[in-house]
C-alpha positions in Angstrom: -23.3 -24.5 1.5 -25.9 -24.8 -1.3 -28.9 -27.0 -1.0 -29.7 -29.3 -3.9 -33.2 -30.7 -4.6 -33.8 -33.9 -6.4 -36.8 -33.7 -8.7 -38.3 -37.0 -9.7 -40.8 -37.4 -12.6 -40.6 -33.9 -13.8 -43.4 -33.8 -16.4 -43.5 -30.0 -16.8 -42.0 -30.0 -20.3 -44.3 -32.7 -21.5 -47.4 -31.0 -20.3 -46.6 -27.7 -22.0 -45.5 -29.4 -25.1 -49.0 -30.7 -26.0 -50.7 -27.3 -25.6 -50.3 -26.5 -29.3 -50.3 -28.1 -32.7 -47.4 -30.4 -33.4 -45.4 -29.9 -36.6 -47.2 -32.4 -38.7 -50.6 -31.1 -37.7 -49.6 -27.5 -38.3 -48.2 -28.4 -41.7 -51.4 -30.2 -42.7 -53.5 -27.1 -41.7 -51.2 -24.6 -43.4 -51.3 -26.7 -46.6 -55.1 -26.5 -46.6 -54.9 -22.8 -45.9 -52.6 -22.2 -48.8 -54.9 -24.2 -51.1 -58.0 -22.2 -49.9 -56.2 -18.8 -50.2 -55.2 -19.6 -53.8 -58.8 -20.6 -54.4 -59.9 -17.2 -53.1 -62.1 -18.6 -50.3 -60.1 -17.7 -47.3 -58.3 -14.4 -46.6 -56.8 -14.4 -43.1 -56.1 -16.6 -40.2 -55.2 -16.5 -36.5 -54.5 -18.9 -33.6 -56.2 -18.9 -30.3 -55.5 -21.1 -27.3 -57.1 -21.9 -24.0 -57.2 -24.5 -21.3 -59.4 -26.9 -23.2 -58.6 -26.2 -26.9 -56.2 -24.7 -29.4 -57.7 -23.5 -32.6 -56.7 -22.3 -36.1 -59.3 -19.6 -36.9 -60.1 -18.8 -40.5 -61.5 -15.4 -41.7 -63.2 -14.6 -44.9 -62.7 -10.9 -44.5 -61.3 -8.6 -41.8 -64.2 -9.3 -39.5 -64.5 -9.6 -35.8 -65.3 -13.3 -35.6 -63.8 -16.2 -37.5 -66.0 -18.1 -39.9 -64.4 -21.5 -39.3 -62.2 -23.0 -36.5 -60.1 -26.1 -36.9 -59.5 -27.0 -33.2 -57.5 -29.5 -31.2 -59.2 -30.5 -28.0 -56.7 -30.8 -25.2 -59.1 -32.6 -22.9 -61.3 -34.9 -25.0 -64.1 -36.8 -23.4 -64.2 -39.4 -26.2 -61.5 -40.7 -28.6 -63.1 -39.2 -31.7 -63.3 -35.7 -30.2 -59.6 -34.8 -30.5 -59.9 -32.6 -33.6 -63.0 -30.8 -34.8 -64.2 -28.1 -37.1 -66.6 -25.4 -35.8 -68.6 -22.8 -37.7 -68.9 -19.2 -36.7 -71.7 -19.9 -34.1 -69.6 -22.6 -32.4 -71.5 -25.6 -33.7 -69.3 -28.6 -34.4 -69.5 -29.5 -38.1 -67.1 -32.5 -38.1 -64.9 -34.3 -35.6 -62.3 -36.9 -35.8 -59.4 -38.6 -34.0 -57.0 -37.9 -36.9 -56.4 -34.4 -38.3 -55.3 -35.7 -41.7 -58.5 -37.7 -42.1 -60.6 -34.8 -40.9 -59.1 -32.3 -43.4 -59.0 -34.8 -46.4 -62.5 -36.1 -46.0 -64.1 -32.7 -45.6 -65.3 -31.3 -48.9 -64.2 -27.7 -48.5 -65.7 -26.5 -51.8 -69.2 -27.6 -50.7 -68.7 -26.0 -47.3 -70.0 -22.5 -47.7 -68.7 -19.6 -45.6 -71.7 -17.6 -44.3 -71.3 -13.9 -44.3 
């Protein structure tokens, strides 16, 4: 005879679902990436994930470290720290609660990539 277990409040799928960018966030980031590649500013990208954040890393050349990171904070301390942009040293340039506002309000042409 087989034993059956009743699982109540199984939140396993919901927890794993939020560990990456959702479709609208990723579409917004990739639209920005396409614009900057056609502009000639950005050359390559990668994704990295951890327990605290998921980031879209931008490379100017084939270098070891990314020059910019657009990150989603999975465990924010404050409401406006959900999305942020970091430079290559890890300093936060801008942060916001909404990714669309963060990308649209940042003047990417004035933001210079340091070699």
